[in-house]
Chimera marker file (.cmm) of the C-alpha trace (Angstrom):
<marker_set name="trace">
<marker id="1" x="0.567" y="0.157" z="0.106" r="1" g="1" b="0" radius="0.5"/>
<marker id="2" x="1.283" y="3.833" z="-0.629" r="1" g="1" b="0" radius="0.5"/>
<marker id="3" x="1.594" y="6.033" z="1.627" r="1" g="1" b="0" radius="0.5"/>
<marker id="4" x="-0.363" y="9.615" z="1.371" r="1" g="1" b="0" radius="0.5"/>
<marker id="5" x="0.613" y="12.705" z="0.157" r="1" g="1" b="0" radius="0.5"/>
<marker id="6" x="0.986" y="15.142" z="2.455" r="1" g="1" b="0" radius="0.5"/>
<marker id="7" x="1.082" y="19.331" z="2.301" r="1" g="1" b="0" radius="0.5"/>
<marker id="8" x="0.672" y="21.649" z="4.509" r="1" g="1" b="0" radius="0.5"/>
<marker id="9" x="-1.367" y="24.330" z="5.393" r="1" g="1" b="0" radius="0.5"/>
<marker id="10" x="0.095" y="28.188" z="4.432" r="1" g="1" b="0" radius="0.5"/>
<marker id="11" x="3.587" y="28.504" z="6.088" r="1" g="1" b="0" radius="0.5"/>
<marker id="12" x="3.382" y="27.271" z="9.738" r="1" g="1" b="0" radius="0.5"/>
<marker id="13" x="0.147" y="25.112" z="9.812" r="1" g="1" b="0" radius="0.5"/>
<marker id="14" x="0.034" y="21.367" z="10.096" r="1" g="1" b="0" radius="0.5"/>
<marker id="15" x="0.670" y="18.842" z="8.081" r="1" g="1" b="0" radius="0.5"/>
<marker id="16" x="-2.262" y="17.820" z="6.379" r="1" g="1" b="0" radius="0.5"/>
<marker id="17" x="-3.854" y="14.381" z="3.958" r="1" g="1" b="0" radius="0.5"/>
<marker id="18" x="-5.015" y="15.826" z="0.266" r="1" g="1" b="0" radius="0.5"/>
<marker id="19" x="-6.898" y="12.993" z="0.156" r="1" g="1" b="0" radius="0.5"/>
<marker id="20" x="-10.282" y="14.518" z="2.066" r="1" g="1" b="0" radius="0.5"/>
<marker id="21" x="-13.508" y="13.230" z="2.979" r="1" g="1" b="0" radius="0.5"/>
<marker id="22" x="-16.575" y="15.669" z="0.561" r="1" g="1" b="0" radius="0.5"/>
<marker id="23" x="-19.719" y="15.968" z="3.178" r="1" g="1" b="0" radius="0.5"/>
<marker id="24" x="-21.996" y="17.493" z="0.913" r="1" g="1" b="0" radius="0.5"/>
<marker id="25" x="-25.044" y="14.540" z="0.760" r="1" g="1" b="0" radius="0.5"/>
<marker id="26" x="-25.301" y="14.383" z="4.281" r="1" g="1" b="0" radius="0.5"/>
<marker id="27" x="-26.676" y="18.014" z="4.642" r="1" g="1" b="0" radius="0.5"/>
<marker id="28" x="-30.262" y="18.152" z="3.098" r="1" g="1" b="0" radius="0.5"/>
<marker id="29" x="-29.114" y="22.343" z="1.611" r="1" g="1" b="0" radius="0.5"/>
<marker id="30" x="-28.361" y="20.704" z="-1.556" r="1" g="1" b="0" radius="0.5"/>
<marker id="31" x="-31.165" y="18.686" z="-1.881" r="1" g="1" b="0" radius="0.5"/>
<marker id="32" x="-32.569" y="15.507" z="-2.339" r="1" g="1" b="0" radius="0.5"/>
<marker id="33" x="-33.706" y="13.497" z="0.628" r="1" g="1" b="0" radius="0.5"/>
<marker id="34" x="-33.143" y="14.435" z="4.107" r="1" g="1" b="0" radius="0.5"/>
<marker id="35" x="-29.713" y="11.689" z="4.061" r="1" g="1" b="0" radius="0.5"/>
<marker id="36" x="-28.903" y="9.342" z="7.294" r="1" g="1" b="0" radius="0.5"/>
<marker id="37" x="-27.363" y="11.266" z="9.851" r="1" g="1" b="0" radius="0.5"/>
<marker id="38" x="-25.910" y="7.647" z="11.372" r="1" g="1" b="0" radius="0.5"/>
<marker id="39" x="-24.748" y="6.808" z="7.844" r="1" g="1" b="0" radius="0.5"/>
<marker id="40" x="-23.227" y="10.105" z="7.961" r="1" g="1" b="0" radius="0.5"/>
<marker id="41" x="-22.081" y="9.067" z="11.196" r="1" g="1" b="0" radius="0.5"/>
<marker id="42" x="-20.910" y="5.691" z="10.359" r="1" g="1" b="0" radius="0.5"/>
<marker id="43" x="-19.445" y="7.394" z="7.547" r="1" g="1" b="0" radius="0.5"/>
<marker id="44" x="-17.025" y="10.717" z="8.994" r="1" g="1" b="0" radius="0.5"/>
<marker id="45" x="-15.609" y="7.031" z="11.904" r="1" g="1" b="0" radius="0.5"/>
<marker id="46" x="-14.687" y="4.480" z="9.677" r="1" g="1" b="0" radius="0.5"/>
<link id1="1" id2="2" r="1" g="1" b="0" radius="0.2"/>
<link id1="2" id2="3" r="1" g="1" b="0" radius="0.2"/>
<link id1="3" id2="4" r="1" g="1" b="0" radius="0.2"/>
<link id1="4" id2="5" r="1" g="1" b="0" radius="0.2"/>
<link id1="5" id2="6" r="1" g="1" b="0" radius="0.2"/>
<link id1="6" id2="7" r="1" g="1" b="0" radius="0.2"/>
<link id1="7" id2="8" r="1" g="1" b="0" radius="0.2"/>
<link id1="8" id2="9" r="1" g="1" b="0" radius="0.2"/>
<link id1="9" id2="10" r="1" g="1" b="0" radius="0.2"/>
<link id1="10" id2="11" r="1" g="1" b="0" radius="0.2"/>
<link id1="11" id2="12" r="1" g="1" b="0" radius="0.2"/>
<link id1="12" id2="13" r="1" g="1" b="0" radius="0.2"/>
<link id1="13" id2="14" r="1" g="1" b="0" radius="0.2"/>
<link id1="14" id2="15" r="1" g="1" b="0" radius="0.2"/>
<link id1="15" id2="16" r="1" g="1" b="0" radius="0.2"/>
<link id1="16" id2="17" r="1" g="1" b="0" radius="0.2"/>
<link id1="17" id2="18" r="1" g="1" b="0" radius="0.2"/>
<link id1="18" id2="19" r="1" g="1" b="0" radius="0.2"/>
<link id1="19" id2="20" r="1" g="1" b="0" radius="0.2"/>
<link id1="20" id2="21" r="1" g="1" b="0" radius="0.2"/>
<link id1="21" id2="22" r="1" g="1" b="0" radius="0.2"/>
<link id1="22" id2="23" r="1" g="1" b="0" radius="0.2"/>
<link id1="23" id2="24" r="1" g="1" b="0" radius="0.2"/>
<link id1="24" id2="25" r="1" g="1" b="0" radius="0.2"/>
<link id1="25" id2="26" r="1" g="1" b="0" radius="0.2"/>
<link id1="26" id2="27" r="1" g="1" b="0" radius="0.2"/>
<link id1="27" id2="28" r="1" g="1" b="0" radius="0.2"/>
<link id1="28" id2="29" r="1" g="1" b="0" radius="0.2"/>
<link id1="29" id2="30" r="1" g="1" b="0" radius="0.2"/>
<link id1="30" id2="31" r="1" g="1" b="0" radius="0.2"/>
<link id1="31" id2="32" r="1" g="1" b="0" radius="0.2"/>
<link id1="32" id2="33" r="1" g="1" b="0" radius="0.2"/>
<link id1="33" id2="34" r="1" g="1" b="0" radius="0.2"/>
<link id1="34" id2="35" r="1" g="1" b="0" radius="0.2"/>
<link id1="35" id2="36" r="1" g="1" b="0" radius="0.2"/>
<link id1="36" id2="37" r="1" g="1" b="0" radius="0.2"/>
<link id1="37" id2="38" r="1" g="1" b="0" radius="0.2"/>
<link id1="38" id2="39" r="1" g="1" b="0" radius="0.2"/>
<link id1="39" id2="40" r="1" g="1" b="0" radius="0.2"/>
<link id1="40" id2="41" r="1" g="1" b="0" radius="0.2"/>
<link id1="41" id2="42" r="1" g="1" b="0" radius="0.2"/>
<link id1="42" id2="43" r="1" g="1" b="0" radius="0.2"/>
<link id1="43" id2="44" r="1" g="1" b="0" radius="0.2"/>
<link id1="44" id2="45" r="1" g="1" b="0" radius="0.2"/>
<link id1="45" id2="46" r="1" g="1" b="0" radius="0.2"/>
</marker_set>
C-alpha cells in the first residue's frame, strides 16, 4: 500500500493529508432526500 501524500497548510500550518472526504450529501441543504444521520456519522468514524 502506498503512503498518502501530505501537504502543509499555509507557511506554518500543520501537515495534513491531500485526501479528503466530501460531505455535501450529508446535508439536506443541497436538495434530495434527507440523509440518514447515523450513516453519515458512521462514514466519518471509519
